[in-house]
PDB file of N, CA, C and O in Angstrom:
ATOM      1  N   ASP A   1     -45.167 154.658 251.232  1.00  0.00           N
ATOM      2  CA  ASP A   1     -45.052 153.661 249.897  1.00  0.00           C
ATOM      3  C   ASP A   1     -45.581 154.915 248.097  1.00  0.00           C
ATOM      4  O   ASP A   1     -46.613 155.340 247.577  1.00  0.00           O
ATOM      5  N   ARG A   2     -44.270 154.970 247.876  1.00  0.00           N
ATOM      6  CA  ARG A   2     -44.036 155.391 246.752  1.00  0.00           C
ATOM      7  C   ARG A   2     -45.364 154.815 245.245  1.00  0.00           C
ATOM      8  O   ARG A   2     -45.472 153.622 244.963  1.00  0.00           O
ATOM      9  N   GLU A   3     -46.346 156.112 244.371  1.00  0.00           N
ATOM     10  CA  GLU A   3     -46.757 155.368 243.722  1.00  0.00           C
ATOM     11  C   GLU A   3     -45.862 154.204 242.473  1.00  0.00           C
ATOM     12  O   GLU A   3     -44.769 153.861 242.022  1.00  0.00           O
ATOM     13  N   ILE A   4     -46.381 154.132 242.453  1.00  0.00           N
ATOM     14  CA  ILE A   4     -45.044 153.447 241.552  1.00  0.00           C
ATOM     15  C   ILE A   4     -45.768 153.635 239.849  1.00  0.00           C
ATOM     16  O   ILE A   4     -46.751 153.090 239.348  1.00  0.00           O
ATOM     17  N   MET A   5     -44.670 154.767 239.220  1.00  0.00           N
ATOM     18  CA  MET A   5     -44.161 154.731 237.814  1.00  0.00           C
ATOM     19  C   MET A   5     -44.613 154.287 236.905  1.00  0.00           C
ATOM     20  O   MET A   5     -44.842 155.356 236.338  1.00  0.00           O
ATOM     21  N   PRO A   6     -45.223 153.014 235.729  1.00  0.00           N
ATOM     22  CA  PRO A   6     -44.580 153.657 234.952  1.00  0.00           C
ATOM     23  C   PRO A   6     -43.445 153.972 233.808  1.00  0.00           C
ATOM     24  O   PRO A   6     -43.604 155.055 233.246  1.00  0.00           O
ATOM     25  N   TYR A   7     -42.167 153.078 233.322  1.00  0.00           N
ATOM     26  CA  TYR A   7     -41.285 153.741 232.940  1.00  0.00           C
ATOM     27  C   TYR A   7     -41.808 153.562 231.342  1.00  0.00           C
ATOM     28  O   TYR A   7     -42.644 152.751 230.945  1.00  0.00           O
ATOM     29  N   THR A   8     -41.272 154.286 230.763  1.00  0.00           N
ATOM     30  CA  THR A   8     -40.989 154.786 228.816  1.00  0.00           C
ATOM     31  C   THR A   8     -40.404 153.772 228.319  1.00  0.00           C
ATOM     32  O   THR A   8     -39.640 153.040 228.949  1.00  0.00           O
ATOM     33  N   GLU A   9     -40.815 153.605 226.767  1.00  0.00           N
ATOM     34  CA  GLU A   9     -39.515 153.222 226.097  1.00  0.00           C
ATOM     35  C   GLU A   9     -39.295 154.367 225.781  1.00  0.00           C
ATOM     36  O   GLU A   9     -38.765 154.204 224.682  1.00  0.00           O
ATOM     37  N   ASP A  10     -39.332 155.872 226.031  1.00  0.00           N
ATOM     38  CA  ASP A  10     -38.355 156.844 225.956  1.00  0.00           C
ATOM     39  C   ASP A  10     -37.818 156.930 227.241  1.00  0.00           C
ATOM     40  O   ASP A  10     -36.642 156.652 227.475  1.00  0.00           O
ATOM     41  N   ASP A  11     -38.461 157.228 227.924  1.00  0.00           N
ATOM     42  CA  ASP A  11     -37.651 156.602 229.397  1.00  0.00           C
ATOM     43  C   ASP A  11     -36.025 156.188 229.870  1.00  0.00           C
ATOM     44  O   ASP A  11     -35.315 156.609 230.783  1.00  0.00           O
ATOM     45  N   LEU A  12     -35.782 155.057 228.685  1.00  0.00           N
ATOM     46  CA  LEU A  12     -35.402 154.029 228.960  1.00  0.00           C
ATOM     47  C   LEU A  12     -34.505 154.526 227.789  1.00  0.00           C
ATOM     48  O   LEU A  12     -33.287 154.405 227.918  1.00  0.00           O
ATOM     49  N   ARG A  13     -34.826 154.871 227.078  1.00  0.00           N
ATOM     50  CA  ARG A  13     -33.731 155.772 225.662  1.00  0.00           C
ATOM     51  C   ARG A  13     -32.759 156.451 225.942  1.00  0.00           C
ATOM     52  O   ARG A  13     -31.558 156.296 225.722  1.00  0.00           O
ATOM     53  N   LYS A  14     -33.716 157.739 226.782  1.00  0.00           N
ATOM     54  CA  LYS A  14     -32.608 158.790 227.176  1.00  0.00           C
ATOM     55  C   LYS A  14     -31.639 158.167 228.829  1.00  0.00           C
ATOM     56  O   LYS A  14     -30.529 158.632 229.087  1.00  0.00           O
ATOM     57  N   LYS A  15     -32.125 157.409 229.484  1.00  0.00           N
ATOM     58  CA  LYS A  15     -30.708 157.681 230.164  1.00  0.00           C
ATOM     59  C   LYS A  15     -29.538 156.668 229.240  1.00  0.00           C
ATOM     60  O   LYS A  15     -28.439 157.125 228.924  1.00  0.00           O
ATOM     61  N   LEU A  16     -29.968 155.264 228.882  1.00  0.00           N
ATOM     62  CA  LEU A  16     -29.274 154.367 228.049  1.00  0.00           C
ATOM     63  C   LEU A  16     -28.480 155.468 226.828  1.00  0.00           C
ATOM     64  O   LEU A  16     -27.428 155.098 226.306  1.00  0.00           O
ATOM     65  N   THR A  17     -29.006 156.603 226.520  1.00  0.00           N
ATOM     66  CA  THR A  17     -27.935 157.407 225.241  1.00  0.00           C
ATOM     67  C   THR A  17     -27.294 158.149 225.964  1.00  0.00           C
ATOM     68  O   THR A  17     -26.202 158.556 225.567  1.00  0.00           O
ATOM     69  N   GLU A  18     -27.840 158.563 227.340  1.00  0.00           N
ATOM     70  CA  GLU A  18     -26.784 158.606 227.702  1.00  0.00           C
ATOM     71  C   GLU A  18     -25.768 158.934 228.172  1.00  0.00           C
ATOM     72  O   GLU A  18     -25.112 159.876 227.729  1.00  0.00           O
ATOM     73  N   ALA A  19     -25.410 158.189 229.221  1.00  0.00           N
ATOM     74  CA  ALA A  19     -24.757 157.282 229.730  1.00  0.00           C
ATOM     75  C   ALA A  19     -23.183 155.500 228.838  1.00  0.00           C
ATOM     76  O   ALA A  19     -22.057 155.090 229.122  1.00  0.00           O
ATOM     77  N   LEU A  20     -24.607 155.086 227.484  1.00  0.00           N
ATOM     78  CA  LEU A  20     -23.319 154.271 226.701  1.00  0.00           C
ATOM     79  C   LEU A  20     -23.118 154.943 225.374  1.00  0.00           C
ATOM     80  O   LEU A  20     -22.444 154.420 224.487  1.00  0.00           O
ATOM     81  N   LYS A  21     -23.598 155.889 225.271  1.00  0.00           N
ATOM     82  CA  LYS A  21     -23.446 156.835 223.379  1.00  0.00           C
ATOM     83  C   LYS A  21     -23.375 156.008 222.038  1.00  0.00           C
ATOM     84  O   LYS A  21     -22.535 156.090 221.141  1.00  0.00           O
ATOM     85  N   PRO A  22     -24.946 154.842 222.181  1.00  0.00           N
ATOM     86  CA  PRO A  22     -25.150 153.918 221.314  1.00  0.00           C
ATOM     87  C   PRO A  22     -24.881 154.401 220.023  1.00  0.00           C
ATOM     88  O   PRO A  22     -24.676 155.611 219.926  1.00  0.00           O
ATOM     89  N   VAL A  23     -24.832 153.567 218.804  1.00  0.00           N
ATOM     90  CA  VAL A  23     -25.243 153.938 217.496  1.00  0.00           C
ATOM     91  C   VAL A  23     -26.367 153.949 217.085  1.00  0.00           C
ATOM     92  O   VAL A  23     -26.966 154.740 216.357  1.00  0.00           O
ATOM     93  N   HIS A  24     -26.725 152.809 217.695  1.00  0.00           N
ATOM     94  CA  HIS A  24     -27.987 152.335 217.617  1.00  0.00           C
ATOM     95  C   HIS A  24     -28.676 151.531 218.663  1.00  0.00           C
ATOM     96  O   HIS A  24     -28.353 150.573 219.365  1.00  0.00           O
ATOM     97  N   LEU A  25     -29.749 152.267 218.515  1.00  0.00           N
ATOM     98  CA  LEU A  25     -30.205 151.777 219.971  1.00  0.00           C
ATOM     99  C   LEU A  25     -31.793 151.615 219.355  1.00  0.00           C
ATOM    100  O   LEU A  25     -32.292 152.215 218.403  1.00  0.00           O
ATOM    101  N   GLU A  26     -32.472 150.470 220.347  1.00  0.00           N
ATOM    102  CA  GLU A  26     -34.216 149.926 220.147  1.00  0.00           C
ATOM    103  C   GLU A  26     -34.468 149.676 221.745  1.00  0.00           C
ATOM    104  O   GLU A  26     -33.887 148.892 222.495  1.00  0.00           O
ATOM    105  N   VAL A  27     -35.553 150.624 222.025  1.00  0.00           N
ATOM    106  CA  VAL A  27     -36.049 149.828 223.216  1.00  0.00           C
ATOM    107  C   VAL A  27     -37.953 149.666 222.831  1.00  0.00           C
ATOM    108  O   VAL A  27     -38.686 150.610 222.536  1.00  0.00           O
ATOM    109  N   VAL A  28     -38.300 148.441 222.934  1.00  0.00           N
ATOM    110  CA  VAL A  28     -39.027 147.935 223.075  1.00  0.00           C
ATOM    111  C   VAL A  28     -40.218 148.073 224.197  1.00  0.00           C
ATOM    112  O   VAL A  28     -39.804 148.032 225.356  1.00  0.00           O
ATOM    113  N   ASP A  29     -41.849 148.256 224.004  1.00  0.00           N
ATOM    114  CA  ASP A  29     -41.962 147.684 225.616  1.00  0.00           C
ATOM    115  C   ASP A  29     -42.707 147.094 225.140  1.00  0.00           C
ATOM    116  O   ASP A  29     -43.425 147.563 224.257  1.00  0.00           O
ATOM    117  N   GLN A  30     -42.804 145.723 225.609  1.00  0.00           N
ATOM    118  CA  GLN A  30     -43.158 144.705 226.172  1.00  0.00           C
ATOM    119  C   GLN A  30     -45.090 144.016 226.556  1.00  0.00           C
ATOM    120  O   GLN A  30     -46.043 143.332 226.182  1.00  0.00           O
ATOM    121  N   SER A  31     -44.559 144.839 227.487  1.00  0.00           N
ATOM    122  CA  SER A  31     -45.716 144.521 229.052  1.00  0.00           C
ATOM    123  C   SER A  31     -47.403 145.153 228.902  1.00  0.00           C
ATOM    124  O   SER A  31     -48.230 145.346 229.793  1.00  0.00           O
ATOM    125  N   ASP A  32     -47.532 145.430 227.013  1.00  0.00           N
ATOM    126  CA  ASP A  32     -48.820 146.535 226.813  1.00  0.00           C
ATOM    127  C   ASP A  32     -48.925 147.354 227.998  1.00  0.00           C
ATOM    128  O   ASP A  32     -49.773 147.550 228.868  1.00  0.00           O
ATOM    129  N   GLY A  33     -48.263 147.585 227.842  1.00  0.00           N
ATOM    130  CA  GLY A  33     -47.790 149.141 228.364  1.00  0.00           C
ATOM    131  C   GLY A  33     -47.489 149.568 230.106  1.00  0.00           C
ATOM    132  O   GLY A  33     -47.199 150.659 230.596  1.00  0.00           O
ATOM    133  N   CYS A  34     -47.759 147.813 230.954  1.00  0.00           N
ATOM    134  CA  CYS A  34     -47.596 148.601 232.311  1.00  0.00           C
ATOM    135  C   CYS A  34     -46.196 148.881 232.712  1.00  0.00           C
ATOM    136  O   CYS A  34     -45.935 148.860 233.915  1.00  0.00           O
ATOM    137  N   GLY A  35     -45.124 149.181 231.718  1.00  0.00           N
ATOM    138  CA  GLY A  35     -43.776 149.220 232.290  1.00  0.00           C
ATOM    139  C   GLY A  35     -42.776 148.676 232.737  1.00  0.00           C
ATOM    140  O   GLY A  35     -41.699 149.036 233.210  1.00  0.00           O
ATOM    141  N   GLY A  36     -43.540 147.290 232.411  1.00  0.00           N
ATOM    142  CA  GLY A  36     -42.666 146.300 233.525  1.00  0.00           C
ATOM    143  C   GLY A  36     -41.273 145.336 232.971  1.00  0.00           C
ATOM    144  O   GLY A  36     -40.294 144.787 233.475  1.00  0.00           O
ATOM    145  N   LYS A  37     -41.913 145.539 231.545  1.00  0.00           N
ATOM    146  CA  LYS A  37     -41.659 144.285 230.434  1.00  0.00           C
ATOM    147  C   LYS A  37     -40.615 144.883 229.160  1.00  0.00           C
ATOM    148  O   LYS A  37     -41.159 145.653 228.369  1.00  0.00           O
ATOM    149  N   PHE A  38     -38.912 144.508 228.899  1.00  0.00           N
ATOM    150  CA  PHE A  38     -38.456 145.910 227.607  1.00  0.00           C
ATOM    151  C   PHE A  38     -37.612 144.515 226.984  1.00  0.00           C
ATOM    152  O   PHE A  38     -37.049 143.542 227.485  1.00  0.00           O
ATOM    153  N   ASP A  39     -37.845 144.966 225.758  1.00  0.00           N
ATOM    154  CA  ASP A  39     -36.252 144.733 224.834  1.00  0.00           C
ATOM    155  C   ASP A  39     -35.894 145.280 224.250  1.00  0.00           C
ATOM    156  O   ASP A  39     -36.382 145.767 223.230  1.00  0.00           O
ATOM    157  N   ALA A  40     -34.677 145.417 224.802  1.00  0.00           N
ATOM    158  CA  ALA A  40     -33.715 146.278 224.530  1.00  0.00           C
ATOM    159  C   ALA A  40     -32.548 145.621 223.194  1.00  0.00           C
ATOM    160  O   ALA A  40     -32.055 144.515 223.419  1.00  0.00           O
ATOM    161  N   VAL A  41     -32.109 146.459 221.656  1.00  0.00           N
ATOM    162  CA  VAL A  41     -30.859 146.275 220.824  1.00  0.00           C
ATOM    163  C   VAL A  41     -29.707 146.807 221.538  1.00  0.00           C
ATOM    164  O   VAL A  41     -29.453 145.667 221.927  1.00  0.00           O
ATOM    165  N   ILE A  42     -28.671 147.579 222.125  1.00  0.00           N
ATOM    166  CA  ILE A  42     -28.400 148.466 222.397  1.00  0.00           C
ATOM    167  C   ILE A  42     -26.457 147.904 221.212  1.00  0.00           C
ATOM    168  O   ILE A  42     -25.793 146.868 221.186  1.00  0.00           O
ATOM    169  N   VAL A  43     -26.338 149.025 220.622  1.00  0.00           N
ATOM    170  CA  VAL A  43     -25.035 148.835 219.868  1.00  0.00           C
ATOM    171  C   VAL A  43     -23.887 149.529 220.251  1.00  0.00           C
ATOM    172  O   VAL A  43     -23.843 150.518 219.519  1.00  0.00           O
ATOM    173  N   SER A  44     -23.020 149.532 220.944  1.00  0.00           N
ATOM    174  CA  SER A  44     -21.851 150.584 221.136  1.00  0.00           C
ATOM    175  C   SER A  44     -21.233 150.449 221.161  1.00  0.00           C
ATOM    176  O   SER A  44     -21.081 149.239 221.330  1.00  0.00           O
ATOM    177  N   ASP A  45     -19.535 151.437 221.043  1.00  0.00           N
ATOM    178  CA  ASP A  45     -18.564 151.505 221.396  1.00  0.00           C
ATOM    179  C   ASP A  45     -18.524 151.180 222.101  1.00  0.00           C
ATOM    180  O   ASP A  45     -18.644 149.960 221.998  1.00  0.00           O
ATOM    181  N   MET A  46     -18.372 151.563 223.291  1.00  0.00           N
ATOM    182  CA  MET A  46     -18.078 151.313 225.316  1.00  0.00           C
ATOM    183  C   MET A  46     -18.509 149.536 225.152  1.00  0.00           C
ATOM    184  O   MET A  46     -18.545 148.935 226.226  1.00  0.00           O
ATOM    185  N   PHE A  47     -18.920 148.464 223.504  1.00  0.00           N
ATOM    186  CA  PHE A  47     -18.759 147.922 224.351  1.00  0.00           C
ATOM    187  C   PHE A  47     -17.812 146.998 223.678  1.00  0.00           C
ATOM    188  O   PHE A  47     -17.789 145.841 224.098  1.00  0.00           O
ATOM    189  N   ASP A  48     -17.369 147.184 223.127  1.00  0.00           N
ATOM    190  CA  ASP A  48     -15.901 146.698 222.636  1.00  0.00           C
ATOM    191  C   ASP A  48     -14.408 146.252 222.630  1.00  0.00           C
ATOM    192  O   ASP A  48     -13.557 147.014 222.174  1.00  0.00           O
ATOM    193  N   GLY A  49     -14.106 145.138 223.086  1.00  0.00           N
ATOM    194  CA  GLY A  49     -13.570 144.103 223.927  1.00  0.00           C
ATOM    195  C   GLY A  49     -13.418 144.441 225.473  1.00  0.00           C
ATOM    196  O   GLY A  49     -12.528 144.872 226.206  1.00  0.00           O
ATOM    197  N   ILE A  50     -15.227 143.873 225.644  1.00  0.00           N
ATOM    198  CA  ILE A  50     -15.741 143.923 227.542  1.00  0.00           C
ATOM    199  C   ILE A  50     -16.399 143.105 227.073  1.00  0.00           C
ATOM    200  O   ILE A  50     -16.926 143.219 225.967  1.00  0.00           O
ATOM    201  N   LYS A  51     -16.567 141.479 228.299  1.00  0.00           N
ATOM    202  CA  LYS A  51     -17.515 140.406 228.186  1.00  0.00           C
ATOM    203  C   LYS A  51     -19.074 140.916 228.089  1.00  0.00           C
ATOM    204  O   LYS A  51     -19.538 142.012 228.405  1.00  0.00           O
ATOM    205  N   LEU A  52     -19.779 139.663 227.502  1.00  0.00           N
ATOM    206  CA  LEU A  52     -21.266 139.688 227.195  1.00  0.00           C
ATOM    207  C   LEU A  52     -21.944 139.852 228.960  1.00  0.00           C
ATOM    208  O   LEU A  52     -23.042 140.113 229.451  1.00  0.00           O
ATOM    209  N   VAL A  53     -20.838 139.592 229.372  1.00  0.00           N
ATOM    210  CA  VAL A  53     -21.471 139.892 231.292  1.00  0.00           C
ATOM    211  C   VAL A  53     -21.782 141.058 231.416  1.00  0.00           C
ATOM    212  O   VAL A  53     -22.836 141.558 231.811  1.00  0.00           O
ATOM    213  N   ASP A  54     -20.287 141.782 230.867  1.00  0.00           N
ATOM    214  CA  ASP A  54     -19.837 142.698 231.533  1.00  0.00           C
ATOM    215  C   ASP A  54     -21.307 144.306 231.436  1.00  0.00           C
ATOM    216  O   ASP A  54     -21.868 145.123 232.166  1.00  0.00           O
ATOM    217  N   ARG A  55     -21.247 143.866 230.034  1.00  0.00           N
ATOM    218  CA  ARG A  55     -21.995 144.277 228.741  1.00  0.00           C
ATOM    219  C   ARG A  55     -23.540 144.846 229.680  1.00  0.00           C
ATOM    220  O   ARG A  55     -24.066 145.949 229.532  1.00  0.00           O
ATOM    221  N   GLN A  56     -23.874 144.072 230.345  1.00  0.00           N
ATOM    222  CA  GLN A  56     -25.324 143.525 230.832  1.00  0.00           C
ATOM    223  C   GLN A  56     -25.185 144.313 232.133  1.00  0.00           C
ATOM    224  O   GLN A  56     -26.048 145.058 232.598  1.00  0.00           O
ATOM    225  N   ARG A  57     -24.188 144.096 232.570  1.00  0.00           N
ATOM    226  CA  ARG A  57     -23.617 144.941 233.440  1.00  0.00           C
ATOM    227  C   ARG A  57     -23.989 146.218 233.781  1.00  0.00           C
ATOM    228  O   ARG A  57     -24.795 146.440 234.684  1.00  0.00           O
ATOM    229  N   LEU A  58     -23.224 147.463 232.828  1.00  0.00           N
ATOM    230  CA  LEU A  58     -22.885 148.063 232.734  1.00  0.00           C
ATOM    231  C   LEU A  58     -24.549 148.852 232.697  1.00  0.00           C
ATOM    232  O   LEU A  58     -24.964 149.701 233.486  1.00  0.00           O
ATOM    233  N   VAL A  59     -25.548 148.016 231.075  1.00  0.00           N
ATOM    234  CA  VAL A  59     -26.666 148.451 231.122  1.00  0.00           C
ATOM    235  C   VAL A  59     -27.623 148.328 232.041  1.00  0.00           C
ATOM    236  O   VAL A  59     -28.627 149.039 231.981  1.00  0.00           O
ATOM    237  N   PHE A  60     -27.364 146.982 233.473  1.00  0.00           N
ATOM    238  CA  PHE A  60     -27.948 147.051 234.536  1.00  0.00           C
ATOM    239  C   PHE A  60     -27.481 148.072 235.415  1.00  0.00           C
ATOM    240  O   PHE A  60     -28.196 148.330 236.383  1.00  0.00           O
ATOM    241  N   ASP A  61     -26.549 148.623 235.282  1.00  0.00           N
ATOM    242  CA  ASP A  61     -25.981 149.633 236.312  1.00  0.00           C
ATOM    243  C   ASP A  61     -26.541 151.214 236.018  1.00  0.00           C
ATOM    244  O   ASP A  61     -27.015 152.145 236.668  1.00  0.00           O
ATOM    245  N   THR A  62     -26.198 150.922 234.704  1.00  0.00           N
ATOM    246  CA  THR A  62     -27.276 153.193 233.904  1.00  0.00           C
ATOM    247  C   THR A  62     -28.923 152.519 234.431  1.00  0.00           C
ATOM    248  O   THR A  62     -29.555 153.574 234.497  1.00  0.00           O
ATOM    249  N   LEU A  63     -29.750 151.600 234.755  1.00  0.00           N
ATOM    250  CA  LEU A  63     -30.984 151.541 234.718  1.00  0.00           C
ATOM    251  C   LEU A  63     -31.112 150.498 236.550  1.00  0.00           C
ATOM    252  O   LEU A  63     -31.857 149.570 236.865  1.00  0.00           O
ATOM    253  N   LYS A  64     -30.703 150.772 236.851  1.00  0.00           N
ATOM    254  CA  LYS A  64     -30.129 150.922 238.452  1.00  0.00           C
ATOM    255  C   LYS A  64     -31.545 151.438 239.018  1.00  0.00           C
ATOM    256  O   LYS A  64     -32.084 150.685 239.829  1.00  0.00           O
ATOM    257  N   GLU A  65     -31.915 152.099 238.835  1.00  0.00           N
ATOM    258  CA  GLU A  65     -33.004 153.217 239.396  1.00  0.00           C
ATOM    259  C   GLU A  65     -34.148 152.164 238.563  1.00  0.00           C
ATOM    260  O   GLU A  65     -34.140 151.032 239.046  1.00  0.00           O
ATOM    261  N   GLU A  66     -34.845 152.298 237.731  1.00  0.00           N
ATOM    262  CA  GLU A  66     -35.427 151.301 236.798  1.00  0.00           C
ATOM    263  C   GLU A  66     -35.589 150.517 237.100  1.00  0.00           C
ATOM    264  O   GLU A  66     -36.702 150.021 237.272  1.00  0.00           O
ATOM    265  N   MET A  67     -34.542 150.033 237.307  1.00  0.00           N
ATOM    266  CA  MET A  67     -34.868 147.850 237.513  1.00  0.00           C
ATOM    267  C   MET A  67     -35.481 147.532 238.535  1.00  0.00           C
ATOM    268  O   MET A  67     -36.164 146.529 238.332  1.00  0.00           O
ATOM    269  N   ALA A  68     -35.596 148.112 240.046  1.00  0.00           N
ATOM    270  CA  ALA A  68     -36.774 148.514 241.136  1.00  0.00           C
ATOM    271  C   ALA A  68     -38.260 147.704 240.349  1.00  0.00           C
ATOM    272  O   ALA A  68     -38.863 146.704 240.738  1.00  0.00           O
ATOM    273  N   ASP A  69     -38.505 148.516 239.220  1.00  0.00           N
ATOM    274  CA  ASP A  69     -39.863 149.173 238.878  1.00  0.00           C
ATOM    275  C   ASP A  69     -40.365 147.488 237.770  1.00  0.00           C
ATOM    276  O   ASP A  69     -41.258 146.640 237.790  1.00  0.00           O
ATOM    277  N   ILE A  70     -38.925 147.853 236.809  1.00  0.00           N
ATOM    278  CA  ILE A  70     -39.199 146.291 235.707  1.00  0.00           C
ATOM    279  C   ILE A  70     -38.476 144.900 236.033  1.00  0.00           C
ATOM    280  O   ILE A  70     -37.447 144.501 236.577  1.00  0.00           O
ATOM    281  N   HIS A  71     -39.901 144.261 235.219  1.00  0.00           N
ATOM    282  CA  HIS A  71     -39.259 143.102 235.338  1.00  0.00           C
ATOM    283  C   HIS A  71     -38.834 142.210 235.203  1.00  0.00           C
ATOM    284  O   HIS A  71     -38.788 141.277 236.006  1.00  0.00           O
ATOM    285  N   ALA A  72     -38.172 142.304 233.547  1.00  0.00           N
ATOM    286  CA  ALA A  72     -37.667 141.811 232.257  1.00  0.00           C
ATOM    287  C   ALA A  72     -37.704 142.862 231.548  1.00  0.00           C
ATOM    288  O   ALA A  72     -38.549 143.626 231.081  1.00  0.00           O
ATOM    289  N   LEU A  73     -35.983 142.663 231.581  1.00  0.00           N
ATOM    290  CA  LEU A  73     -34.900 143.185 230.089  1.00  0.00           C
ATOM    291  C   LEU A  73     -34.844 142.382 229.711  1.00  0.00           C
ATOM    292  O   LEU A  73     -34.788 141.443 230.505  1.00  0.00           O
ATOM    293  N   THR A  74     -34.823 142.177 228.777  1.00  0.00           N
ATOM    294  CA  THR A  74     -33.920 141.468 228.023  1.00  0.00           C
ATOM    295  C   THR A  74     -33.460 142.167 226.680  1.00  0.00           C
ATOM    296  O   THR A  74     -34.215 142.710 225.873  1.00  0.00           O
ATOM    297  N   MET A  75     -31.856 142.037 226.570  1.00  0.00           N
ATOM    298  CA  MET A  75     -31.175 142.995 225.979  1.00  0.00           C
ATOM    299  C   MET A  75     -29.871 142.352 224.317  1.00  0.00           C
ATOM    300  O   MET A  75     -29.581 141.159 224.395  1.00  0.00           O
ATOM    301  N   LYS A  76     -29.669 142.603 223.909  1.00  0.00           N
ATOM    302  CA  LYS A  76     -28.481 142.464 223.172  1.00  0.00           C
ATOM    303  C   LYS A  76     -27.379 143.487 223.178  1.00  0.00           C
ATOM    304  O   LYS A  76     -27.430 144.717 223.173  1.00  0.00           O
ATOM    305  N   THR A  77     -26.423 142.689 223.191  1.00  0.00           N
ATOM    306  CA  THR A  77     -25.570 144.443 223.631  1.00  0.00           C
ATOM    307  C   THR A  77     -24.652 144.023 222.421  1.00  0.00           C
ATOM    308  O   THR A  77     -24.485 142.804 222.447  1.00  0.00           O
ATOM    309  N   TRP A  78     -24.002 144.630 221.369  1.00  0.00           N
ATOM    310  CA  TRP A  78     -23.603 145.081 220.715  1.00  0.00           C
ATOM    311  C   TRP A  78     -22.030 145.102 220.393  1.00  0.00           C
ATOM    312  O   TRP A  78     -21.535 145.444 221.467  1.00  0.00           O
ATOM    313  N   THR A  79     -20.918 144.902 219.415  1.00  0.00           N
ATOM    314  CA  THR A  79     -20.717 146.011 219.572  1.00  0.00           C
ATOM    315  C   THR A  79     -20.276 147.039 217.959  1.00  0.00           C
ATOM    316  O   THR A  79     -20.243 146.177 217.081  1.00  0.00           O
ATOM    317  N   PRO A  80     -20.055 147.998 217.501  1.00  0.00           N
ATOM    318  CA  PRO A  80     -21.373 148.086 215.252  1.00  0.00           C
ATOM    319  C   PRO A  80     -20.611 147.051 214.960  1.00  0.00           C
ATOM    320  O   PRO A  80     -21.225 146.227 214.283  1.00  0.00           O
ATOM    321  N   ALA A  81     -19.030 146.625 215.303  1.00  0.00           N
ATOM    322  CA  ALA A  81     -19.134 145.358 214.140  1.00  0.00           C
ATOM    323  C   ALA A  81     -20.206 144.389 214.734  1.00  0.00           C
ATOM    324  O   ALA A  81     -21.072 144.109 213.906  1.00  0.00           O
ATOM    325  N   GLN A  82     -20.304 144.037 215.472  1.00  0.00           N
ATOM    326  CA  GLN A  82     -21.253 142.291 215.448  1.00  0.00           C
ATOM    327  C   GLN A  82     -22.347 143.490 214.843  1.00  0.00           C
ATOM    328  O   GLN A  82     -22.717 143.410 213.672  1.00  0.00           O
ATOM    329  N   TRP A  83     -22.661 144.213 215.424  1.00  0.00           N
ATOM    330  CA  TRP A  83     -24.723 144.764 214.419  1.00  0.00           C
ATOM    331  C   TRP A  83     -24.545 144.810 213.222  1.00  0.00           C
ATOM    332  O   TRP A  83     -25.485 144.553 212.470  1.00  0.00           O
ATOM    333  N   GLU A  84     -22.953 145.241 212.588  1.00  0.00           N
ATOM    334  CA  GLU A  84     -23.409 145.364 211.381  1.00  0.00           C
ATOM    335  C   GLU A  84     -23.056 143.846 210.166  1.00  0.00           C
ATOM    336  O   GLU A  84     -23.070 143.762 208.938  1.00  0.00           O
ATOM    337  N   THR A  85     -22.751 142.783 211.341  1.00  0.00           N
ATOM    338  CA  THR A  85     -24.265 141.410 210.623  1.00  0.00           C
ATOM    339  C   THR A  85     -24.457 140.645 211.418  1.00  0.00           C
ATOM    340  O   THR A  85     -23.692 139.702 211.623  1.00  0.00           O
ATOM    341  N   LYS A  86     -25.489 140.850 212.045  1.00  0.00           N
ATOM    342  CA  LYS A  86     -26.475 141.177 212.770  1.00  0.00           C
ATOM    343  C   LYS A  86     -27.392 141.499 212.686  1.00  0.00           C
ATOM    344  O   LYS A  86     -28.303 140.788 213.111  1.00  0.00           O
ATOM    345  N   LYS A  87     -27.705 142.920 212.012  1.00  0.00           N
ATOM    346  CA  LYS A  87     -28.716 143.798 211.802  1.00  0.00           C
ATOM    347  C   LYS A  87     -29.663 142.877 210.601  1.00  0.00           C
ATOM    348  O   LYS A  87     -29.406 142.054 209.722  1.00  0.00           O
ATOM    349  N   PRO A  88     -30.831 143.524 211.121  1.00  0.00           N
ATOM    350  CA  PRO A  88     -31.852 142.921 209.636  1.00  0.00           C
ATOM    351  C   PRO A  88     -31.073 143.961 208.865  1.00  0.00           C
ATOM    352  O   PRO A  88     -30.447 144.938 209.276  1.00  0.00           O
ATOM    353  N   ALA A  89     -31.410 143.178 206.782  1.00  0.00           N
ATOM    354  CA  ALA A  89     -31.386 143.836 206.267  1.00  0.00           C
ATOM    355  C   ALA A  89     -32.492 144.311 205.603  1.00  0.00           C
ATOM    356  O   ALA A  89     -32.393 145.285 204.857  1.00  0.00           O
TER     357      ALA A  89
END
């Protein structure tokens, strides 16, 4: 049995940044530090022309190893143009 080490916001940020080259990235641990529940906003040119389900699949494939231990990942996957209309003022 391997010891389960909780993943951190930085762990996920690093992996997502390397794979998706986001122009904006937010990762927030919503699990009170146990590393089991995260919210993410990922804005990347790589999402341009890709359906939502395929964007999410890209994220899940990127975090395949981490998802074995993460209970929940809520994500918003936007193109830079979508981000311009959705980002907080």
